MISE-412143 format. One line per field, with one value per atom (N, C-alpha, C, O): residue in three letters; y, x, z. Coordinates in nm, 3 decimals. Layout:
code	ALA,...
yy	Y,...
xx	X,...
zz	Z,...
//
This chain:
code	MET,MET,MET,MET,LYS,LYS,LYS,LYS,ALA,ALA,ALA,ALA,THR,THR,THR,THR,PHE,PHE,PHE,PHE,ASN,ASN,ASN,ASN,SER,SER,SER,SER,ILE,ILE,ILE,ILE,LEU,LEU,LEU,LEU,ASN,ASN,ASN,ASN,ARG,ARG,ARG,ARG,ILE,ILE,ILE,ILE,CYS,CYS,CYS,CYS,ASN,ASN,ASN,ASN,ALA,ALA,ALA,ALA,LEU,LEU,LEU,LEU,PHE,PHE,PHE,PHE,GLY,GLY,GLY,GLY,ASP,ASP,ASP,ASP,SER,SER,SER,SER,TRP,TRP,TRP,TRP,ASP,ASP,ASP,ASP,LYS,LYS,LYS,LYS,VAL,VAL,VAL,VAL,LEU,LEU,LEU,LEU,TYR,TYR,TYR,TYR,PHE,PHE,PHE,PHE,ILE,ILE,ILE,ILE,GLU,GLU,GLU,GLU,ARG,ARG,ARG,ARG,LEU,LEU,LEU,LEU,ASP,ASP,ASP,ASP,ASN,ASN,ASN,ASN,ALA,ALA,ALA,ALA,LEU,LEU,LEU,LEU,ARG,ARG,ARG,ARG,GLU,GLU,GLU,GLU,LYS,LYS,LYS,LYS,TYR,TYR,TYR,TYR,SER,SER,SER,SER,GLU,GLU,GLU,GLU,ALA,ALA,ALA,ALA,GLY,GLY,GLY,GLY,ILE,ILE,ILE,ILE,LEU,LEU,LEU,LEU,TYR,TYR,TYR,TYR,PHE,PHE,PHE,PHE,SER,SER,SER,SER,ILE,ILE,ILE,ILE,VAL,VAL,VAL,VAL,THR,THR,THR,THR,LEU,LEU,LEU,LEU,GLU,GLU,GLU,GLU,ASN,ASN,ASN,ASN,SER,SER,SER,SER,GLY,GLY,GLY,GLY,GLY,GLY,GLY,GLY,GLY,GLY,GLY,GLY,VAL,VAL,VAL,VAL,ALA,ALA,ALA,ALA,THR,THR,THR,THR,VAL,VAL,VAL,VAL,ASN,ASN,ASN,ASN,HIS,HIS,HIS,HIS,SER,SER,SER,SER,HIS,HIS,HIS,HIS,PHE,PHE,PHE,PHE,TYR,TYR,TYR,TYR,GLN,GLN,GLN,GLN,GLU,GLU,GLU,GLU,ASN,ASN,ASN,ASN,GLY,GLY,GLY,GLY,GLU,GLU,GLU,GLU,TRP,TRP,TRP,TRP,LEU,LEU,LEU,LEU,LYS,LYS,LYS,LYS,GLU,GLU,GLU,GLU,ASN,ASN,ASN,ASN,ALA,ALA,ALA,ALA,LYS,LYS,LYS,LYS,LEU,LEU,LEU,LEU,ASP,ASP,ASP,ASP,LEU,LEU,LEU,LEU,PRO,PRO,PRO,PRO,LYS,LYS,LYS,LYS,ASP,ASP,ASP,ASP,GLU,GLU,GLU,GLU,LEU,LEU,LEU,LEU,PRO,PRO,PRO,PRO,ASN,ASN,ASN,ASN,TYR,TYR,TYR,TYR,LEU,LEU,LEU,LEU,ARG,ARG,ARG,ARG,GLU,GLU,GLU,GLU,LYS,LYS,LYS,LYS,LEU,LEU,LEU,LEU,ALA,ALA,ALA,ALA,ALA,ALA,ALA,ALA,ALA,ALA,ALA,ALA,PHE,PHE,PHE,PHE,GLY,GLY,GLY,GLY,GLU,GLU,GLU,GLU,VAL,VAL,VAL,VAL,ASP,ASP,ASP,ASP,ILE,ILE,ILE,ILE,THR,THR,THR,THR,ALA,ALA,ALA,ALA,ASP,ASP,ASP,ASP,VAL,VAL,VAL,VAL,GLU,GLU,GLU,GLU,ARG,ARG,ARG,ARG,GLU,GLU,GLU,GLU,ILE,ILE,ILE,ILE,ALA,ALA,ALA,ALA,ALA,ALA,ALA,ALA,ARG,ARG,ARG,ARG,LYS,LYS,LYS,LYS,SER,SER,SER,SER,THR,THR,THR,THR,GLU,GLU,GLU,GLU
yy	10.446,10.500,10.519,10.462,10.590,10.620,10.505,10.501,10.395,10.247,10.209,10.169,10.201,10.156,10.226,10.161,10.362,10.446,10.404,10.392,10.382,10.370,10.225,10.193,10.148,9.988,9.999,9.956,10.059,10.081,10.144,10.085,10.255,10.336,10.250,10.256,10.164,10.045,9.963,9.935,9.899,9.815,9.884,9.826,10.029,10.078,10.122,10.140,10.141,10.178,10.042,10.036,9.934,9.790,9.766,9.707,9.801,9.773,9.847,9.783,9.979,10.049,10.073,10.103,10.048,10.090,9.957,9.950,9.860,9.741,9.649,9.545,9.664,9.544,9.562,9.471,9.694,9.693,9.807,9.897,9.811,9.897,10.038,10.142,10.035,10.176,10.242,10.365,10.165,10.210,10.248,10.360,10.204,10.222,10.376,10.455,10.400,10.507,10.619,10.729,10.599,10.691,10.734,10.852,10.629,10.671,10.751,10.861,10.684,10.764,10.917,11.002,10.942,11.072,11.165,11.268,11.109,11.191,11.223,11.326,11.120,11.155,11.221,11.296,11.206,11.296,11.442,11.530,11.470,11.587,11.680,11.799,11.598,11.650,11.696,11.813,11.593,11.627,11.740,11.831,11.748,11.821,11.980,12.072,11.996,12.115,12.153,12.269,12.060,12.072,12.143,12.257,12.069,12.118,12.238,12.326,12.248,12.382,12.500,12.609,12.486,12.616,12.625,12.715,12.556,12.555,12.611,12.658,12.623,12.650,12.516,12.522,12.414,12.303,12.208,12.166,12.175,12.097,11.950,11.887,11.914,11.768,11.697,11.753,11.583,11.477,11.338,11.301,11.265,11.150,11.027,11.069,10.915,10.814,10.702,10.663,10.630,10.511,10.395,10.398,10.282,10.165,10.040,10.030,9.948,9.814,9.720,9.723,9.619,9.504,9.378,9.362,9.277,9.135,9.093,9.097,9.058,9.009,8.880,8.832,8.806,8.653,8.627,8.707,8.507,8.439,8.544,8.593,8.559,8.629,8.771,8.841,8.813,8.973,9.072,9.044,9.184,9.296,9.393,9.392,9.472,9.564,9.698,9.695,9.809,9.935,10.013,10.007,10.088,10.165,10.309,10.336,10.408,10.539,10.607,10.649,10.618,10.700,10.873,10.923,10.925,11.080,11.126,11.066,11.222,11.292,11.434,11.493,11.489,11.624,11.673,11.589,11.804,11.860,11.933,12.013,11.901,11.960,12.008,11.927,12.118,12.166,12.119,12.064,12.138,12.123,11.961,11.927,11.883,11.747,11.671,11.702,11.565,11.510,11.383,11.288,11.396,11.275,11.186,11.223,11.093,10.968,10.916,10.884,10.912,10.817,10.730,10.759,10.652,10.542,10.515,10.534,10.486,10.416,10.289,10.301,10.177,10.053,9.981,9.963,9.954,9.890,9.769,9.768,9.649,9.511,9.500,9.550,9.427,9.396,9.276,9.258,9.197,9.085,9.140,9.246,9.059,9.096,9.103,9.169,9.030,9.013,9.162,9.193,9.235,9.347,9.473,9.585,9.431,9.529,9.536,9.434,9.650,9.634,9.552,9.552,9.482,9.399,9.446,9.372,9.592,9.627,9.660,9.680,9.667,9.675,9.526,9.507,9.430,9.287,9.260,9.209,9.296,9.261,9.319,9.253,9.463,9.523,9.450,9.441,9.400,9.359,9.214,9.173,9.146,9.014,9.013,8.935,9.113,9.154,9.203,9.200,9.251,9.320,9.226,9.128,9.274,9.185,9.280,9.383,9.263,9.354,9.468,9.446,9.582,9.689,9.758,9.764,9.807,9.864,9.992,9.993,10.112,10.249,10.268,10.271,10.283,10.306,10.447,10.475,10.542,10.669,10.750,10.813,10.735,10.806,10.738,10.803,10.592,10.524,10.569,10.597,10.575,10.629,10.775,10.817,10.861,10.975,11.000,11.083,10.919,10.913,10.856,10.899,10.758,10.707,10.806,10.824,10.864,10.966,11.084,11.140,11.113,11.221,11.197,11.288,11.073,11.023,11.014,11.061,10.960,10.974,11.106,11.122,11.205,11.353,11.386,11.441,11.367,11.419,11.369,11.456,11.245,11.183,11.214,11.158,11.302,11.342,11.461,11.506
xx	7.100,7.103,7.268,7.314,7.335,7.461,7.552,7.633,7.521,7.612,7.564,7.659,7.457,7.436,7.516,7.576,7.510,7.592,7.735,7.800,7.788,7.926,7.956,8.072,7.867,7.868,7.881,7.982,7.777,7.788,7.902,7.957,7.950,8.077,8.204,8.286,8.211,8.345,8.328,8.434,8.206,8.198,8.238,8.296,8.190,8.236,8.384,8.437,8.454,8.588,8.659,8.763,8.606,8.682,8.678,8.775,8.586,8.551,8.659,8.727,8.678,8.741,8.915,9.006,8.918,9.070,9.136,9.259,9.057,9.104,9.189,9.209,9.252,9.313,9.493,9.574,9.521,9.662,9.698,9.615,9.829,9.866,9.897,9.915,9.903,9.914,9.794,9.788,9.692,9.563,9.519,9.469,9.513,9.505,9.558,9.489,9.698,9.761,9.701,9.688,9.657,9.587,9.463,9.429,9.383,9.252,9.277,9.226,9.358,9.384,9.415,9.351,9.523,9.556,9.439,9.412,9.372,9.280,9.157,9.091,9.132,9.021,9.070,8.995,9.184,9.235,9.262,9.244,9.300,9.308,9.174,9.162,9.085,8.934,8.890,8.863,8.887,8.844,8.901,8.830,9.030,9.109,9.078,9.069,9.064,9.012,8.878,8.850,8.795,8.653,8.650,8.607,8.699,8.698,8.752,8.697,8.888,8.966,8.890,8.902,8.801,8.768,8.630,8.557,8.582,8.470,8.510,8.426,8.667,8.721,8.714,8.777,8.664,8.667,8.784,8.836,8.825,8.944,8.928,8.822,9.036,9.009,9.172,9.275,9.157,9.284,9.232,9.115,9.345,9.296,9.407,9.521,9.389,9.459,9.445,9.329,9.542,9.557,9.595,9.700,9.512,9.559,9.544,9.465,9.641,9.636,9.595,9.630,9.514,9.443,9.428,9.362,9.495,9.486,9.334,9.257,9.303,9.148,9.138,9.026,9.241,9.245,9.278,9.254,9.335,9.373,9.485,9.579,9.448,9.551,9.520,9.582,9.432,9.365,9.401,9.393,9.438,9.468,9.344,9.270,9.335,9.210,9.298,9.384,9.276,9.345,9.216,9.114,9.234,9.128,9.177,9.283,9.104,9.138,9.032,8.930,9.056,8.956,8.976,9.088,8.899,8.899,8.808,8.702,8.843,8.798,8.786,8.882,8.698,8.651,8.559,8.497,8.548,8.469,8.339,8.337,8.244,8.105,8.022,7.979,8.009,7.916,8.015,7.961,8.141,8.225,8.236,8.295,8.189,8.208,8.285,8.265,8.380,8.449,8.385,8.345,8.380,8.301,8.399,8.515,8.366,8.471,8.391,8.272,8.455,8.399,8.509,8.623,8.496,8.572,8.570,8.466,8.652,8.655,8.774,8.889,8.709,8.784,8.820,8.735,8.926,8.981,9.045,9.134,9.001,9.048,9.148,9.123,9.261,9.345,9.435,9.464,9.480,9.570,9.693,9.747,9.729,9.853,9.977,10.078,9.960,10.094,10.126,10.228,9.995,10.012,10.076,10.101,10.094,10.164,10.293,10.354,10.355,10.507,10.564,10.503,10.683,10.726,10.745,10.728,10.786,10.798,10.661,10.651,10.556,10.401,10.360,10.301,10.387,10.353,10.444,10.393,10.563,10.643,10.578,10.563,10.541,10.467,10.335,10.298,10.263,10.147,10.151,10.064,10.253,10.279,10.314,10.268,10.400,10.447,10.337,10.341,10.233,10.138,10.012,9.976,9.960,9.844,9.739,9.744,9.641,9.526,9.584,9.668,9.520,9.568,9.710,9.753,9.775,9.888,9.866,9.800,9.908,9.909,10.003,10.123,9.960,10.091,10.056,10.098,9.985,9.971,10.108,10.109,10.205,10.355,10.408,10.480,10.380,10.411,10.367,10.438,10.225,10.153,10.186,10.207,10.192,10.210,10.373,10.388,10.466,10.599,10.598,10.666,10.513,10.497,10.420,10.470,10.323,10.256,10.351,10.364,10.414,10.513,10.620,10.665,10.660,10.776,10.715,10.786,10.590,10.522,10.502,10.492,10.496,10.457,10.598,10.600,10.704,10.844,10.862,10.889,10.853,10.882,10.776,10.791,10.662,10.578,10.620,10.543
zz	9.084,8.946,8.904,8.805,8.976,8.978,8.945,8.853,9.050,9.016,8.901,8.832,8.841,8.717,8.599,8.513,8.603,8.522,8.530,8.426,8.647,8.648,8.607,8.585,8.596,8.555,8.421,8.365,8.350,8.212,8.158,8.065,8.197,8.182,8.173,8.081,8.288,8.288,8.185,8.130,8.124,8.036,7.894,7.802,7.896,7.770,7.767,7.657,7.878,7.872,7.858,7.792,7.917,7.894,7.747,7.699,7.672,7.535,7.456,7.376,7.474,7.405,7.440,7.363,7.574,7.633,7.694,7.702,7.734,7.831,7.769,7.832,7.641,7.595,7.590,7.570,7.613,7.619,7.705,7.723,7.765,7.886,7.805,7.869,7.673,7.601,7.593,7.594,7.584,7.576,7.687,7.677,7.797,7.937,7.985,8.048,7.940,7.986,7.903,7.957,7.756,7.689,7.742,7.739,7.800,7.860,7.992,8.016,8.071,8.187,8.178,8.240,8.092,8.043,8.015,8.077,7.907,7.883,7.962,7.950,8.047,8.156,8.260,8.323,8.290,8.395,8.356,8.441,8.246,8.184,8.168,8.195,8.121,8.095,8.247,8.276,8.332,8.498,8.543,8.587,8.537,8.602,8.555,8.636,8.419,8.354,8.390,8.421,8.387,8.420,8.564,8.576,8.672,8.804,8.831,8.897,8.767,8.799,8.740,8.796,8.615,8.572,8.649,8.606,8.748,8.848,8.950,9.026,8.983,9.135,9.210,9.316,9.189,9.266,9.280,9.176,9.385,9.410,9.344,9.338,9.302,9.238,9.228,9.190,9.266,9.248,9.207,9.212,9.164,9.131,9.180,9.199,9.199,9.223,9.149,9.135,9.092,9.021,9.098,9.164,9.096,9.166,9.064,8.970,9.106,9.036,9.119,9.237,9.071,9.155,9.093,8.990,9.161,9.101,9.088,9.183,8.974,8.956,8.938,8.916,8.944,8.941,8.799,8.709,8.783,8.644,8.600,8.664,8.484,8.413,8.399,8.319,8.469,8.461,8.595,8.715,8.536,8.628,8.607,8.508,8.712,8.700,8.730,8.819,8.658,8.698,8.727,8.658,8.843,8.894,8.891,8.947,8.827,8.835,8.916,8.862,9.048,9.126,9.117,9.125,9.105,9.101,9.223,9.240,9.303,9.394,9.377,9.326,9.406,9.400,9.514,9.579,9.540,9.629,9.581,9.487,9.647,9.613,9.749,9.831,9.757,9.874,9.996,10.092,9.997,10.108,10.143,10.246,10.071,10.084,9.974,9.857,10.007,9.906,9.850,9.917,9.714,9.640,9.570,9.557,9.534,9.485,9.354,9.357,9.266,9.133,9.083,9.120,9.023,8.983,8.811,8.748,8.766,8.620,8.641,8.683,8.600,8.616,8.462,8.375,8.453,8.327,8.361,8.446,8.294,8.306,8.172,8.062,8.206,8.109,8.137,8.255,8.053,8.097,8.155,8.124,8.241,8.325,8.231,8.258,8.121,8.042,7.943,7.881,7.960,7.887,7.981,7.937,8.111,8.208,8.187,8.153,8.202,8.193,8.315,8.422,8.297,8.382,8.541,8.638,8.545,8.696,8.748,8.869,8.675,8.734,8.773,8.879,8.695,8.728,8.866,8.966,8.861,8.993,9.127,9.230,9.108,9.216,9.242,9.359,9.147,9.176,9.242,9.319,9.205,9.242,9.417,9.500,9.437,9.592,9.668,9.791,9.603,9.695,9.730,9.665,9.835,9.893,9.872,9.939,9.790,9.756,9.641,9.554,9.666,9.564,9.592,9.707,9.489,9.477,9.422,9.318,9.469,9.432,9.320,9.346,9.192,9.081,9.031,8.919,9.097,9.061,9.002,8.897,9.080,9.040,8.926,8.851,8.896,8.800,8.673,8.577,8.682,8.540,8.526,8.412,8.634,8.600,8.511,8.422,8.553,8.499,8.348,8.254,8.347,8.217,8.130,8.019,8.154,8.069,8.040,7.931,8.153,8.119,8.018,7.949,8.012,7.933,7.798,7.710,7.755,7.651,7.591,7.469,7.682,7.623,7.575,7.465,7.625,7.608,7.470,7.387,7.426,7.294,7.188,7.079,7.207,7.122,7.036,6.951
//
């Protein structure tokens, strides 16, 4: 059941946010803030990782994996967004081209979100 829900959620996320890098950053920022607030209010440990993966052709997949503790056990959930590679900033396209498999872009995303906040 959970796998079906995640599949539906990923399709909705792609429909709403998966066509430009700015929209992907907006989605990740809002999702991460909401989850961090939810878990911290409940006293639950939480962190997230953002990775980029070559999905073939001209498409890249951005994975937002979030981890939290429940009953002493770490659980992982994912939100995936597909977007055209040409929507990625050049430096991320270069990282993806040089990588074999997934590449961790958590620090890059955090830096870009912080830069966007400073200009608001």
